[in-house]
PQR file with spaces between the fields and no chain letter, atoms N, CA, C, O and H, PARSE charges and radii, in Angstrom:
ATOM       1  N    MET     1       0.838   -1.165    0.000 -0.4000 1.5000
ATOM       2  CA   MET     1       0.000    0.000    0.000 -0.0000 2.0000
ATOM       3  C    MET     1       0.891    1.239    0.000  0.5500 1.7000
ATOM       4  O    MET     1       1.779    1.353    0.845 -0.5500 1.4000
ATOM       5  N    PRO     2       0.678    2.144   -0.905 -0.5600 1.5000
ATOM       6  CA   PRO     2       1.534    3.325   -0.962  0.2800 2.0000
ATOM       7  C    PRO     2       1.272    4.330    0.160  0.5500 1.7000
ATOM       8  O    PRO     2       2.100    5.205    0.416 -0.5500 1.4000
ATOM       9  N    GLU     3       0.119    4.207    0.831 -0.4000 1.5000
ATOM      10  CA   GLU     3      -0.229    5.191    1.852 -0.0000 2.0000
ATOM      11  C    GLU     3      -1.172    4.567    2.878  0.5500 1.7000
ATOM      12  O    GLU     3      -2.059    3.788    2.529 -0.5500 1.4000
ATOM      13  H    GLU     3      -0.554    3.497    0.623  0.4000 1.0000
ATOM      14  N    LEU     4      -0.966    4.920    4.152 -0.4000 1.5000
ATOM      15  CA   LEU     4      -1.856    4.487    5.236 -0.0000 2.0000
ATOM      16  C    LEU     4      -2.462    5.718    5.879  0.5500 1.7000
ATOM      17  O    LEU     4      -1.765    6.706    6.113 -0.5500 1.4000
ATOM      18  H    LEU     4      -0.245    5.553    4.435  0.4000 1.0000
ATOM      19  N    TRP     5      -3.751    5.668    6.165 -0.4000 1.5000
ATOM      20  CA   TRP     5      -4.404    6.737    6.907 -0.0000 2.0000
ATOM      21  C    TRP     5      -4.788    6.169    8.265  0.5500 1.7000
ATOM      22  O    TRP     5      -5.423    5.117    8.346 -0.5500 1.4000
ATOM      23  H    TRP     5      -4.317    4.866    5.974  0.4000 1.0000
ATOM      24  N    LEU     6      -4.412    6.853    9.314 -0.4000 1.5000
ATOM      25  CA   LEU     6      -4.758    6.439   10.665 -0.0000 2.0000
ATOM      26  C    LEU     6      -5.683    7.486   11.272  0.5500 1.7000
ATOM      27  O    LEU     6      -5.399    8.683   11.228 -0.5500 1.4000
ATOM      28  H    LEU     6      -3.896    7.708    9.248  0.4000 1.0000
ATOM      29  N    VAL     7      -6.793    7.021   11.840 -0.4000 1.5000
ATOM      30  CA   VAL     7      -7.763    7.917   12.461 -0.0000 2.0000
ATOM      31  C    VAL     7      -8.108    7.379   13.838  0.5500 1.7000
ATOM      32  O    VAL     7      -8.425    6.200   13.995 -0.5500 1.4000
ATOM      33  H    VAL     7      -7.024    6.048   11.877  0.4000 1.0000
ATOM      34  N    ASP     8      -8.041    8.257   14.839 -0.4000 1.5000
ATOM      35  CA   ASP     8      -8.494    7.925   16.185 -0.0000 2.0000
ATOM      36  C    ASP     8      -9.392    9.060   16.642  0.5500 1.7000
ATOM      37  O    ASP     8      -8.912   10.158   16.924 -0.5500 1.4000
ATOM      38  H    ASP     8      -7.783    9.215   14.712  0.4000 1.0000
ATOM      39  N    ALA     9     -10.681    8.809   16.717 -0.4000 1.5000
ATOM      40  CA   ALA     9     -11.655    9.845   17.075 -0.0000 2.0000
ATOM      41  C    ALA     9     -12.284    9.563   18.432  0.5500 1.7000
ATOM      42  O    ALA     9     -13.394   10.019   18.708 -0.5500 1.4000
ATOM      43  H    ALA     9     -11.071    7.918   16.487  0.4000 1.0000
ATOM      44  N    ARG    10     -11.587    8.816   19.280 -0.4000 1.5000
ATOM      45  CA   ARG    10     -12.160    8.458   20.580 -0.0000 2.0000
ATOM      46  C    ARG    10     -12.124    9.593   21.586  0.5500 1.7000
ATOM      47  O    ARG    10     -12.966    9.633   22.483 -0.5500 1.4000
ATOM      48  H    ARG    10     -10.686    8.446   19.056  0.4000 1.0000
ATOM      49  N    GLY    11     -11.185   10.510   21.472 -0.4000 1.5000
ATOM      50  CA   GLY    11     -11.041   11.572   22.460 -0.0000 2.0000
ATOM      51  C    GLY    11     -11.678   12.876   22.028  0.5500 1.7000
ATOM      52  O    GLY    11     -12.494   12.914   21.107 -0.5500 1.4000
ATOM      53  H    GLY    11     -10.501   10.477   20.744  0.4000 1.0000
ATOM      54  N    ASP    12     -11.290   13.948   22.712 -0.4000 1.5000
ATOM      55  CA   ASP    12     -11.813   15.278   22.392 -0.0000 2.0000
ATOM      56  C    ASP    12     -11.289   15.775   21.051  0.5500 1.7000
ATOM      57  O    ASP    12     -11.986   16.497   20.339 -0.5500 1.4000
ATOM      58  H    ASP    12     -10.628   13.916   23.461  0.4000 1.0000
ATOM      59  N    GLU    13     -10.069   15.393   20.709 -0.4000 1.5000
ATOM      60  CA   GLU    13      -9.448   15.787   19.455 -0.0000 2.0000
ATOM      61  C    GLU    13      -9.382   14.582   18.521  0.5500 1.7000
ATOM      62  O    GLU    13      -9.272   13.444   18.978 -0.5500 1.4000
ATOM      63  H    GLU    13      -9.502   14.806   21.288  0.4000 1.0000
ATOM      64  N    ILE    14      -9.448   14.829   17.228 -0.4000 1.5000
ATOM      65  CA   ILE    14      -9.314   13.757   16.237 -0.0000 2.0000
ATOM      66  C    ILE    14      -7.839   13.632   15.863  0.5500 1.7000
ATOM      67  O    ILE    14      -7.190   14.630   15.550 -0.5500 1.4000
ATOM      68  H    ILE    14      -9.537   15.753   16.856  0.4000 1.0000
ATOM      69  N    LEU    15      -7.318   12.424   15.894 -0.4000 1.5000
ATOM      70  CA   LEU    15      -5.999   12.156   15.355 -0.0000 2.0000
ATOM      71  C    LEU    15      -6.203   11.668   13.933  0.5500 1.7000
ATOM      72  O    LEU    15      -6.835   10.636   13.706 -0.5500 1.4000
ATOM      73  H    LEU    15      -7.846   11.613   16.148  0.4000 1.0000
ATOM      74  N    PHE    16      -5.667   12.413   12.975 -0.4000 1.5000
ATOM      75  CA   PHE    16      -5.731   12.030   11.566 -0.0000 2.0000
ATOM      76  C    PHE    16      -4.316   12.123   11.036  0.5500 1.7000
ATOM      77  O    PHE    16      -3.750   13.213   10.951 -0.5500 1.4000
ATOM      78  H    PHE    16      -5.154   13.251   13.159  0.4000 1.0000
ATOM      79  N    ALA    17      -3.745   10.991   10.680 -0.4000 1.5000
ATOM      80  CA   ALA    17      -2.363   10.963   10.216 -0.0000 2.0000
ATOM      81  C    ALA    17      -2.276   10.177    8.916  0.5500 1.7000
ATOM      82  O    ALA    17      -2.935    9.151    8.741 -0.5500 1.4000
ATOM      83  H    ALA    17      -4.205   10.106   10.749  0.4000 1.0000
ATOM      84  N    VAL    18      -1.454   10.680    8.015 -0.4000 1.5000
ATOM      85  CA   VAL    18      -1.174   10.001    6.761 -0.0000 2.0000
ATOM      86  C    VAL    18       0.282    9.546    6.807  0.5500 1.7000
ATOM      87  O    VAL    18       1.177   10.328    7.128 -0.5500 1.4000
ATOM      88  H    VAL    18      -0.919   11.512    8.157  0.4000 1.0000
ATOM      89  N    HIS    19       0.506    8.282    6.486 -0.4000 1.5000
ATOM      90  CA   HIS    19       1.855    7.717    6.426 -0.0000 2.0000
ATOM      91  C    HIS    19       2.103    7.256    4.998  0.5500 1.7000
ATOM      92  O    HIS    19       1.350    6.447    4.458 -0.5500 1.4000
ATOM      93  H    HIS    19      -0.222    7.647    6.226  0.4000 1.0000
ATOM      94  N    ALA    20       3.169    7.779    4.390 -0.4000 1.5000
ATOM      95  CA   ALA    20       3.510    7.445    3.007 -0.0000 2.0000
ATOM      96  C    ALA    20       4.645    6.423    2.992  0.5500 1.7000
ATOM      97  O    ALA    20       5.577    6.502    3.792 -0.5500 1.4000
ATOM      98  H    ALA    20       3.781    8.437    4.829  0.4000 1.0000
ATOM      99  N    LEU    21       4.553    5.475    2.083 -0.4000 1.5000
ATOM     100  CA   LEU    21       5.587    4.456    1.928 -0.0000 2.0000
ATOM     101  C    LEU    21       6.755    5.056    1.152  0.5500 1.7000
ATOM     102  O    LEU    21       6.597    5.487    0.009 -0.5500 1.4000
ATOM     103  H    LEU    21       3.796    5.410    1.433  0.4000 1.0000
ATOM     104  N    GLU    22       7.935    5.080    1.786 -0.4000 1.5000
ATOM     105  CA   GLU    22       9.144    5.625    1.174 -0.0000 2.0000
ATOM     106  C    GLU    22      10.297    4.682    1.465  0.5500 1.7000
ATOM     107  O    GLU    22      10.632    4.449    2.626 -0.5500 1.4000
ATOM     108  H    GLU    22       8.063    4.730    2.713  0.4000 1.0000
ATOM     109  N    ALA    23      10.896    4.150    0.439 -0.4000 1.5000
ATOM     110  CA   ALA    23      12.049    3.247    0.567 -0.0000 2.0000
ATOM     111  C    ALA    23      11.742    2.075    1.503  0.5500 1.7000
ATOM     112  O    ALA    23      12.593    1.666    2.294 -0.5500 1.4000
ATOM     113  H    ALA    23      10.624    4.340   -0.505  0.4000 1.0000
ATOM     114  N    GLY    24      10.533    1.543    1.409 -0.4000 1.5000
ATOM     115  CA   GLY    24      10.158    0.374    2.189 -0.0000 2.0000
ATOM     116  C    GLY    24       9.703    0.660    3.601  0.5500 1.7000
ATOM     117  O    GLY    24       9.386   -0.275    4.336 -0.5500 1.4000
ATOM     118  H    GLY    24       9.842    1.876    0.767  0.4000 1.0000
ATOM     119  N    LEU    25       9.658    1.932    4.014 -0.4000 1.5000
ATOM     120  CA   LEU    25       9.227    2.308    5.353 -0.0000 2.0000
ATOM     121  C    LEU    25       8.100    3.328    5.265  0.5500 1.7000
ATOM     122  O    LEU    25       8.054    4.144    4.344 -0.5500 1.4000
ATOM     123  H    LEU    25       9.916    2.692    3.416  0.4000 1.0000
ATOM     124  N    TYR    26       7.189    3.272    6.236 -0.4000 1.5000
ATOM     125  CA   TYR    26       6.124    4.268    6.292 -0.0000 2.0000
ATOM     126  C    TYR    26       6.599    5.450    7.113  0.5500 1.7000
ATOM     127  O    TYR    26       7.073    5.292    8.238 -0.5500 1.4000
ATOM     128  H    TYR    26       7.226    2.609    6.984  0.4000 1.0000
ATOM     129  N    ARG    27       6.467    6.642    6.535 -0.4000 1.5000
ATOM     130  CA   ARG    27       6.847    7.870    7.219 -0.0000 2.0000
ATOM     131  C    ARG    27       5.631    8.789    7.298  0.5500 1.7000
ATOM     132  O    ARG    27       4.895    8.972    6.328 -0.5500 1.4000
ATOM     133  H    ARG    27       6.082    6.771    5.621  0.4000 1.0000
ATOM     134  N    ARG    28       5.448    9.355    8.481 -0.4000 1.5000
ATOM     135  CA   ARG    28       4.308   10.248    8.688 -0.0000 2.0000
ATOM     136  C    ARG    28       4.497   11.533    7.889  0.5500 1.7000
ATOM     137  O    ARG    28       5.572   12.134    7.907 -0.5500 1.4000
ATOM     138  H    ARG    28       6.046    9.206    9.269  0.4000 1.0000
ATOM     139  N    VAL    29       3.451   11.946    7.194 -0.4000 1.5000
ATOM     140  CA   VAL    29       3.451   13.188    6.421 -0.0000 2.0000
ATOM     141  C    VAL    29       3.066   14.314    7.375  0.5500 1.7000
ATOM     142  O    VAL    29       2.036   14.240    8.045 -0.5500 1.4000
ATOM     143  H    VAL    29       2.579   11.458    7.179  0.4000 1.0000
ATOM     144  N    ALA    30       3.890   15.347    7.436 -0.4000 1.5000
ATOM     145  CA   ALA    30       3.635   16.468    8.341 -0.0000 2.0000
ATOM     146  C    ALA    30       2.435   17.287    7.869  0.5500 1.7000
ATOM     147  O    ALA    30       2.237   17.496    6.672 -0.5500 1.4000
ATOM     148  H    ALA    30       4.727   15.407    6.893  0.4000 1.0000
ATOM     149  N    ALA    31       1.648   17.740    8.825 -0.4000 1.5000
ATOM     150  CA   ALA    31       0.502   18.597    8.527 -0.0000 2.0000
ATOM     151  C    ALA    31       0.973   20.045    8.408  0.5500 1.7000
ATOM     152  O    ALA    31       1.964   20.441    9.022 -0.5500 1.4000
ATOM     153  H    ALA    31       1.808   17.571    9.797  0.4000 1.0000
ATOM     154  N    ASP    32       0.249   20.829    7.607 -0.4000 1.5000
ATOM     155  CA   ASP    32       0.574   22.247    7.495 -0.0000 2.0000
ATOM     156  C    ASP    32      -0.026   23.007    8.678  0.5500 1.7000
ATOM     157  O    ASP    32      -0.614   22.400    9.573 -0.5500 1.4000
ATOM     158  H    ASP    32      -0.556   20.508    7.108  0.4000 1.0000
ATOM     159  N    ALA    33       0.121   24.329    8.681 -0.4000 1.5000
ATOM     160  CA   ALA    33      -0.349   25.155    9.800 -0.0000 2.0000
ATOM     161  C    ALA    33      -1.859   25.076   10.005  0.5500 1.7000
ATOM     162  O    ALA    33      -2.348   25.334   11.105 -0.5500 1.4000
ATOM     163  H    ALA    33       0.598   24.822    7.954  0.4000 1.0000
ATOM     164  N    GLU    34      -2.602   24.721    8.956 -0.4000 1.5000
ATOM     165  CA   GLU    34      -4.060   24.617    9.047 -0.0000 2.0000
ATOM     166  C    GLU    34      -4.523   23.191    9.332  0.5500 1.7000
ATOM     167  O    GLU    34      -5.723   22.914    9.328 -0.5500 1.4000
ATOM     168  H    GLU    34      -2.205   24.512    8.062  0.4000 1.0000
ATOM     169  N    GLY    35      -3.574   22.285    9.578 -0.4000 1.5000
ATOM     170  CA   GLY    35      -3.922   20.913    9.906 -0.0000 2.0000
ATOM     171  C    GLY    35      -4.187   20.023    8.709  0.5500 1.7000
ATOM     172  O    GLY    35      -4.718   18.924    8.867 -0.5500 1.4000
ATOM     173  H    GLY    35      -2.599   22.511    9.581  0.4000 1.0000
ATOM     174  N    ARG    36      -3.828   20.471    7.513 -0.4000 1.5000
ATOM     175  CA   ARG    36      -4.032   19.665    6.302 -0.0000 2.0000
ATOM     176  C    ARG    36      -2.801   18.812    6.027  0.5500 1.7000
ATOM     177  O    ARG    36      -1.669   19.232    6.267 -0.5500 1.4000
ATOM     178  H    ARG    36      -3.396   21.364    7.384  0.4000 1.0000
ATOM     179  N    VAL    37      -3.042   17.613    5.523 -0.4000 1.5000
ATOM     180  CA   VAL    37      -1.972   16.674    5.220 -0.0000 2.0000
ATOM     181  C    VAL    37      -2.041   16.336    3.728  0.5500 1.7000
ATOM     182  O    VAL    37      -3.120   16.057    3.206 -0.5500 1.4000
ATOM     183  H    VAL    37      -3.962   17.272    5.328  0.4000 1.0000
ATOM     184  N    ALA    38      -0.896   16.361    3.044 -0.4000 1.5000
ATOM     185  CA   ALA    38      -0.847   16.056    1.613 -0.0000 2.0000
ATOM     186  C    ALA    38      -0.906   14.554    1.394  0.5500 1.7000
ATOM     187  O    ALA    38      -0.158   13.793    2.008 -0.5500 1.4000
ATOM     188  H    ALA    38      -0.020   16.588    3.468  0.4000 1.0000
ATOM     189  N    SER    39      -1.809   14.137    0.509 -0.4000 1.5000
ATOM     190  CA   SER    39      -1.917   12.738    0.116 -0.0000 2.0000
ATOM     191  C    SER    39      -1.485   12.614   -1.337  0.5500 1.7000
ATOM     192  O    SER    39      -2.087   13.215   -2.227 -0.5500 1.4000
ATOM     193  H    SER    39      -2.416   14.756    0.010  0.4000 1.0000
ATOM     194  N    ARG    40      -0.440   11.833   -1.570 -0.4000 1.5000
ATOM     195  CA   ARG    40      -0.004   11.600   -2.950 -0.0000 2.0000
ATOM     196  C    ARG    40      -0.996   10.712   -3.693  0.5500 1.7000
ATOM     197  O    ARG    40      -1.164   10.852   -4.904 -0.5500 1.4000
ATOM     198  H    ARG    40       0.049   11.345   -0.847  0.4000 1.0000
ATOM     199  N    VAL    41      -1.649    9.807   -2.985 -0.4000 1.5000
ATOM     200  CA   VAL    41      -2.600    8.891   -3.617 -0.0000 2.0000
ATOM     201  C    VAL    41      -3.826    9.658   -4.126  0.5500 1.7000
ATOM     202  O    VAL    41      -4.275    9.443   -5.251 -0.5500 1.4000
ATOM     203  H    VAL    41      -1.513    9.693   -2.001  0.4000 1.0000
ATOM     204  N    VAL    42      -4.352   10.536   -3.302 -0.4000 1.5000
ATOM     205  CA   VAL    42      -5.537   11.316   -3.672 -0.0000 2.0000
ATOM     206  C    VAL    42      -5.144   12.534   -4.515  0.5500 1.7000
ATOM     207  O    VAL    42      -5.930   13.015   -5.331 -0.5500 1.4000
ATOM     208  H    VAL    42      -3.987   10.710   -2.388  0.4000 1.0000
ATOM     209  N    GLY    43      -3.928   13.021   -4.307 -0.4000 1.5000
ATOM     210  CA   GLY    43      -3.472   14.191   -5.055 -0.0000 2.0000
ATOM     211  C    GLY    43      -4.039   15.493   -4.530  0.5500 1.7000
ATOM     212  O    GLY    43      -4.169   16.464   -5.275 -0.5500 1.4000
ATOM     213  H    GLY    43      -3.289   12.631   -3.644  0.4000 1.0000
ATOM     214  N    ARG    44      -4.379   15.519   -3.246 -0.4000 1.5000
ATOM     215  CA   ARG    44      -4.957   16.710   -2.629 -0.0000 2.0000
ATOM     216  C    ARG    44      -4.490   16.792   -1.191  0.5500 1.7000
ATOM     217  O    ARG    44      -3.909   15.846   -0.660 -0.5500 1.4000
ATOM     218  H    ARG    44      -4.273   14.730   -2.640  0.4000 1.0000
ATOM     219  N    ARG    45      -4.747   17.934   -0.559 -0.4000 1.5000
ATOM     220  CA   ARG    45      -4.472   18.104    0.866 -0.0000 2.0000
ATOM     221  C    ARG    45      -5.760   17.789    1.614  0.5500 1.7000
ATOM     222  O    ARG    45      -6.844   18.184    1.184 -0.5500 1.4000
ATOM     223  H    ARG    45      -5.219   18.703   -0.990  0.4000 1.0000
ATOM     224  N    LEU    46      -5.644   17.084    2.725 -0.4000 1.5000
ATOM     225  CA   LEU    46      -6.808   16.569    3.442 -0.0000 2.0000
ATOM     226  C    LEU    46      -6.835   17.054    4.889  0.5500 1.7000
ATOM     227  O    LEU    46      -5.795   17.253    5.516 -0.5500 1.4000
ATOM     228  H    LEU    46      -4.764   16.763    3.074  0.4000 1.0000
ATOM     229  N    ARG    47      -8.036   17.237    5.393 -0.4000 1.5000
ATOM     230  CA   ARG    47      -8.229   17.525    6.818 -0.0000 2.0000
ATOM     231  C    ARG    47      -9.540   16.866    7.237  0.5500 1.7000
ATOM     232  O    ARG    47     -10.549   16.979    6.541 -0.5500 1.4000
ATOM     233  H    ARG    47      -8.881   17.076    4.884  0.4000 1.0000
ATOM     234  N    LEU    48      -9.520   16.186    8.361 -0.4000 1.5000
ATOM     235  CA   LEU    48     -10.716   15.529    8.890 -0.0000 2.0000
ATOM     236  C    LEU    48     -11.246   16.351   10.054  0.5500 1.7000
ATOM     237  O    LEU    48     -10.500   16.706   10.967 -0.5500 1.4000
ATOM     238  H    LEU    48      -8.700   16.094    8.926  0.4000 1.0000
ATOM     239  N    SER    49     -12.525   16.647   10.015 -0.4000 1.5000
ATOM     240  CA   SER    49     -13.158   17.386   11.106 -0.0000 2.0000
ATOM     241  C    SER    49     -14.482   16.708   11.452  0.5500 1.7000
ATOM     242  O    SER    49     -14.942   15.814   10.742 -0.5500 1.4000
ATOM     243  H    SER    49     -13.130   16.358    9.274  0.4000 1.0000
ATOM     244  N    ARG    50     -15.075   17.146   12.541 -0.4000 1.5000
ATOM     245  CA   ARG    50     -16.362   16.573   12.944 -0.0000 2.0000
ATOM     246  C    ARG    50     -17.187   17.622   13.676  0.5500 1.7000
ATOM     247  O    ARG    50     -16.673   18.626   14.169 -0.5500 1.4000
ATOM     248  H    ARG    50     -14.701   17.873   13.118  0.4000 1.0000
ATOM     249  N    GLU    51     -18.475   17.352   13.726 -0.4000 1.5000
ATOM     250  CA   GLU    51     -19.395   18.221   14.458 -0.0000 2.0000
ATOM     251  C    GLU    51     -20.479   17.354   15.067  0.5500 1.7000
ATOM     252  O    GLU    51     -20.802   16.286   14.546 -0.5500 1.4000
ATOM     253  H    GLU    51     -18.893   16.537   13.325  0.4000 1.0000
ATOM     254  N    ARG    52     -21.028   17.812   16.155 -0.4000 1.5000
ATOM     255  CA   ARG    52     -22.133   17.098   16.801 -0.0000 2.0000
ATOM     256  C    ARG    52     -23.431   17.360   16.049  0.5500 1.7000
ATOM     257  O    ARG    52     -23.699   18.485   15.626 -0.5500 1.4000
ATOM     258  H    ARG    52     -20.765   18.680   16.578  0.4000 1.0000
ATOM     259  N    THR    53     -24.224   16.323   15.889 -0.4000 1.5000
ATOM     260  CA   THR    53     -25.552   16.488   15.301 -0.0000 2.0000
ATOM     261  C    THR    53     -26.528   16.877   16.412  0.5500 1.7000
ATOM     262  O    THR    53     -26.169   16.861   17.589 -0.5500 1.4000
ATOM     263  H    THR    53     -24.006   15.410   16.232  0.4000 1.0000
ATOM     264  N    ARG    54     -27.721   17.213   16.049 -0.4000 1.5000
ATOM     265  CA   ARG    54     -28.707   17.579   17.066 -0.0000 2.0000
ATOM     266  C    ARG    54     -29.099   16.392   17.936  0.5500 1.7000
ATOM     267  O    ARG    54     -29.655   16.572   19.019 -0.5500 1.4000
ATOM     268  H    ARG    54     -28.012   17.226   15.092  0.4000 1.0000
ATOM     269  N    LEU    55     -28.811   15.173   17.466 -0.4000 1.5000
ATOM     270  CA   LEU    55     -29.078   13.968   18.251 -0.0000 2.0000
ATOM     271  C    LEU    55     -27.918   13.584   19.169  0.5500 1.7000
ATOM     272  O    LEU    55     -28.011   12.618   19.926 -0.5500 1.4000
ATOM     273  H    LEU    55     -28.358   15.026   16.586  0.4000 1.0000
ATOM     274  N    GLY    56     -26.817   14.355   19.095 -0.4000 1.5000
ATOM     275  CA   GLY    56     -25.673   14.088   19.952 -0.0000 2.0000
ATOM     276  C    GLY    56     -24.656   13.125   19.366  0.5500 1.7000
ATOM     277  O    GLY    56     -23.668   12.794   20.023 -0.5500 1.4000
ATOM     278  H    GLY    56     -26.742   15.139   18.480  0.4000 1.0000
ATOM     279  N    THR    57     -24.882   12.672   18.144 -0.4000 1.5000
ATOM     280  CA   THR    57     -23.902   11.812   17.482 -0.0000 2.0000
ATOM     281  C    THR    57     -22.923   12.699   16.701  0.5500 1.7000
ATOM     282  O    THR    57     -23.100   13.915   16.636 -0.5500 1.4000
ATOM     283  H    THR    57     -25.684   12.940   17.611  0.4000 1.0000
ATOM     284  N    TRP    58     -21.900   12.090   16.117 -0.4000 1.5000
ATOM     285  CA   TRP    58     -20.900   12.838   15.366 -0.0000 2.0000
ATOM     286  C    TRP    58     -21.139   12.747   13.867  0.5500 1.7000
ATOM     287  O    TRP    58     -21.539   11.701   13.356 -0.5500 1.4000
ATOM     288  H    TRP    58     -21.756   11.102   16.170  0.4000 1.0000
ATOM     289  N    ARG    59     -20.895   13.841   13.173 -0.4000 1.5000
ATOM     290  CA   ARG    59     -20.882   13.868   11.712 -0.0000 2.0000
ATOM     291  C    ARG    59     -19.453   14.258   11.301  0.5500 1.7000
ATOM     292  O    ARG    59     -18.927   15.282   11.735 -0.5500 1.4000
ATOM     293  H    ARG    59     -20.570   14.691   13.588  0.4000 1.0000
ATOM     294  N    TYR    60     -18.850   13.431   10.469 -0.4000 1.5000
ATOM     295  CA   TYR    60     -17.459   13.634   10.054 -0.0000 2.0000
ATOM     296  C    TYR    60     -17.393   14.232    8.659  0.5500 1.7000
ATOM     297  O    TYR    60     -18.233   13.945    7.806 -0.5500 1.4000
ATOM     298  H    TYR    60     -19.278   12.599   10.116  0.4000 1.0000
ATOM     299  N    HIS    61     -16.376   15.074    8.436 -0.4000 1.5000
ATOM     300  CA   HIS    61     -16.162   15.729    7.155 -0.0000 2.0000
ATOM     301  C    HIS    61     -14.708   15.538    6.735  0.5500 1.7000
ATOM     302  O    HIS    61     -13.795   15.847    7.502 -0.5500 1.4000
ATOM     303  H    HIS    61     -15.694   15.307    9.129  0.4000 1.0000
ATOM     304  N    LEU    62     -14.492   15.042    5.549 -0.4000 1.5000
ATOM     305  CA   LEU    62     -13.155   14.981    4.976 -0.0000 2.0000
ATOM     306  C    LEU    62     -13.045   16.126    3.985  0.5500 1.7000
ATOM     307  O    LEU    62     -13.609   16.077    2.892 -0.5500 1.4000
ATOM     308  H    LEU    62     -15.233   14.791    4.926  0.4000 1.0000
ATOM     309  N    GLU    63     -12.311   17.159    4.383 -0.4000 1.5000
ATOM     310  CA   GLU    63     -12.152   18.352    3.567 -0.0000 2.0000
ATOM     311  C    GLU    63     -10.944   18.151    2.644  0.5500 1.7000
ATOM     312  O    GLU    63      -9.920   17.607    3.057 -0.5500 1.4000
ATOM     313  H    GLU    63     -11.853   17.199    5.272  0.4000 1.0000
ATOM     314  N    THR    64     -11.077   18.590    1.414 -0.4000 1.5000
ATOM     315  CA   THR    64      -9.976   18.482    0.458 -0.0000 2.0000
ATOM     316  C    THR    64      -9.705   19.843   -0.191  0.5500 1.7000
ATOM     317  O    THR    64     -10.622   20.624   -0.444 -0.5500 1.4000
ATOM     318  H    THR    64     -11.909   19.032    1.079  0.4000 1.0000
ATOM     319  N    THR    65      -8.435   20.099   -0.449 -0.4000 1.5000
ATOM     320  CA   THR    65      -8.021   21.288   -1.201 -0.0000 2.0000
ATOM     321  C    THR    65      -6.919   20.865   -2.161  0.5500 1.7000
ATOM     322  O    THR    65      -6.270   19.836   -1.974 -0.5500 1.4000
ATOM     323  H    THR    65      -7.690   19.464   -0.244  0.4000 1.0000
ATOM     324  N    ALA    66      -6.729   21.654   -3.157 -0.4000 1.5000
ATOM     325  CA   ALA    66      -5.688   21.356   -4.171 -0.0000 2.0000
ATOM     326  C    ALA    66      -4.302   21.483   -3.589  0.5500 1.7000
ATOM     327  O    ALA    66      -3.315   21.270   -4.293 -0.5500 1.4000
ATOM     328  H    ALA    66      -7.256   22.490   -3.309  0.4000 1.0000
């Protein structure tokens, strides 16, 4: 797999990390100042966010930018 996405949404903050395969090892891709991570597979910058619904459950959003 050229890329792994790891998500942990159990706490107050969402952990969203992208790991790219480089020379046989997975290396974490650093996020920019706005929390976006570049995905070579998707070809865009990604950020995962969430909001509470009126029922108290979570709604997740995967935001993409060029």
